[in-house]
Phi, psi and omega in degrees: 000130178281137178263126180292138182284145176236152188243130175251118183261116184241123174253125175253115186237127172260109183289153169268203170217180189265148170279183185291345177264001177089013178259146180298134177279114188212150187224157171295320171228120185274165186279294189244126181289156182271115175291326179301318179295317179297318182295314182290324177297318177299319178293321180294321176299322178294319177300319179295316181296324183274359184055052186298337179266001182118159186296339183270356185258133174245150183259143171236099189254128179243139180242129180225118170258110188291347177290346178220009182213145181283134175265108182261096184292333177293314179295319179299314178302317180296316182294317181290323179297323180289336181281171178283335175194167179173177179196168173245129174250121174268109198258140172061035187285116176276171184301315182291344179264354186295317177300320178293321178301317178296322181290327174293319183291328189306304180292333178291315178299319179298335178262017177064031173268134180285134183227138173232146177240131174229175177127188189292326182292307180300314181294320183293315183285335175286321180292321189256335184235012182055032176084008180282090184206131183295324178298316179294320178297320177297315180300316180296320180294334178281347183093018178275137177277139181253132177243118179246131182110201184247150192270351179302124180079000184238348186293325180307314183297318180296315181294322178294319177298319179294321176303322182271002181068032187223050176299138176283151177299327183215131169247104186249107180243022184294336181274000185217081180282126188279160167290145177249004177290137177062021175264164177306136188269156178299143180203138172227133180299150184303326180299330178276324178299324181296347179272003174262157188297327183245021187049052190256130172252174184215155173201159175256125175277338179198168178226152180099154180214136185281350186275177189232030183306127188289338182270357190267140175262338183306313187294335181265343179260318183255354176088172182256002179258134181290120173244126192235153165276151181282161173305326176298319178299314183296317177300318179299317179301312183295311183295320179299318180287324178298325179294338177255016174082015180257122183225010175245135187222144170250113176276114194274001176312133179301332181205088184298332181296337181261008170288119187298339181257021184304319185288317178298321178294312181295322178299320179295317180294321178298316179299318180296323181283309190279329182259336178252347179075021180286145185250116175201161177214168190222154163244135180229170175238136183217175176261179187276359179250010185297333181293343178282344181282120184304127175071001186296306184293320179301315181287329173301316180296317180292331176280357179075043164287123183254339179217148182222131173269130183236130180278071178297311174071315182188162175246006177262112182304329178297321178291321180294321177294319178302322182274004184059029178260060184289343178289343178275115182243114185298338177291347182256349189303310184293317180301318180294312181295321178294327178297316176295321179301317182299338180255016170064036183248131181288134180250131168253141175230130175277140181224121185262132179248126177130010174291167187300326182275358182282141167223171179303310183295320182292323178296314179297319178298314183295324178295320177298321178296315179301313181303319186277326193243343182247126183276052177273146182274295184250125177247127180241137187254148178221148166287142169294115188237127176284081183292132174305128186107350178262163176295323178302313181295317180301316181296313180295320180297312182292333179269002178070024179283136183296130173228155181301131182281345183271106181299334181302336183274355182274059182246012181070006183242009179221149172286131182236357175203171184282151174265153184297323184233328181277143170287165177303318180298316180295319180296314179296323178294318179299317180295311182297315183286338178299316179299312182295324184287325180283315187266053174279158176303321181295317180286327176302320178294319178299317180296318179293323178292321175297322179295318180299318178296322183274004180058041171260141182300116179290329180291321176295316181294324176300313179302317181294317180295318178298318178301312183287329177289319190271341187304303182288320185289320185261315185263342180076020178230163177292147180306325181289351175253357189265123177249204182257119177064104181293134174250142175225136174249128187302324183271354178270065180241155186301140180304130179100342177271147184291148176280121181289143176299143182302322182293340177265318186294307189291314176302319180296319181294315183290320178295317178298318180297315180295317179299319180294319178300316179298317180294320177297314180297320179298317179296317180296316180295319180301312182276338175296326176295324176295316179299317180298321178297319178294312183297328184272355181287116181296343181258017187298331181283349182257006181296144174209154174208183185298324182291327183273349182295148182299151175288127182219189184290348179267009185305323185288352177277354181289158181295334178307332186252014187269345180288160181301317182292325178292318178298316179297320179296314181299316179298321179296319179295323178296317179298316179298319180297318179294320178298315180297318181295316180295320178297318180296318179296321179297320179295318179294320179295324180292000000 
């Protein structure tokens, strides 16, 4: 007897979030691809291949990244209604994306479409606050199912419940983080990858981080134990993507240097490049002590890591101690940055503004020190933000400290709570002026000259500097949210805000878009002239400055170490070094 086929329609949607005017932040080409979307899509494809809903069920899977694609809830409702069963999964939803996720879900729920929300916000507040969160309460009251934790080995159950029209209110897997070795690998079709600015795909080689940074959500959502994909898994990801013409990747591990299998993974990638001639490159994230790991930076270069994000965070040891970021040692910063420079790799460094010891003047001073003494290429600034799921947020919540009630603002680009000494105006001014102070024409030239000496592409660095300079100034968003050519849909506005008349919205949008294009071109040309001057300088390979000078015994005379907290830190490091040396000598003598 033939069994009639039935169709399960699954939409996987990664929501964006709203700008300050209440419009969805969306681009013709978006900046950073969503690994959560890739991971869940890979799992869903595996469910389809295994006939997880039964032999008579076929899957119809749709992938939507709202940072570069319109979410049409009417069309989604129609497609799922025509199927025999289906659901919408709002994937990888961060705190700032939670209000938008609810707005996407609202018309779907009203049309009796099953909706589930997963991601860092739901997982974080369940891990740290036992689910005590107004956003989560709103979602539950709307009839949205909440998924906390990771979907490996758990997606089948959710899909079967959706097939039966019986989604549970909560799927809580926070107490049982799964192994990700030998599981279905992250994947996004090339047609979706092409909607990113660099045709960039993403995957996680591992999850979890051993450190205890108080502002971080990773350690409370993904744990502090390294869980890894095998080198075979990584090879499969690369080869699968190469067959569809995708060869640029962002490895989303919060700290790839602490992935216990980093060397085996890099050795496999090196073999694929050097012995098979395969062409691919990577962006990774690491900590400030990665240069101490034998062969790590060298093998990253051979595997064709071209850019690296580094959690510098601050140069004031008092601030680093406050954040429990004791692994960051300012005495190692220059040595670490110079090591990446020697291997021709572009460095990005994150810098947080708003720690207890920060003031407007101290922030400006510290940026000047960085410009003069640290050979970092791209510096990106963030407000210190008590992200739901972090220890900082948990402490403020439990102590009843006022925090912004609007989750949309928890994007690291807005003030969300009070500072110990700075007023909100002073804090916002420090953040705004930090960007302007770092990305001056004079410092841009210094960065480009350092790149020329280090044989780093000045044209690539120019594009990155223009992107980071113009994002906040021209588009009003953080560079990590800024893509190519802003798109706005008149009806994609935050729930509760009025719909602008078409005769007002469209002229304003088109004029604004044209003005932004002109400003972007002007910015590029202005700094492009600086690059041309650097490139044409016959002495460009002989350039040197204080930041590029070798690390030597006079290092402690630098301004980086002149503050009271820096002096105390240096003295403490000397004491630790002497203790280790004496202990070693005692062991040898014994």
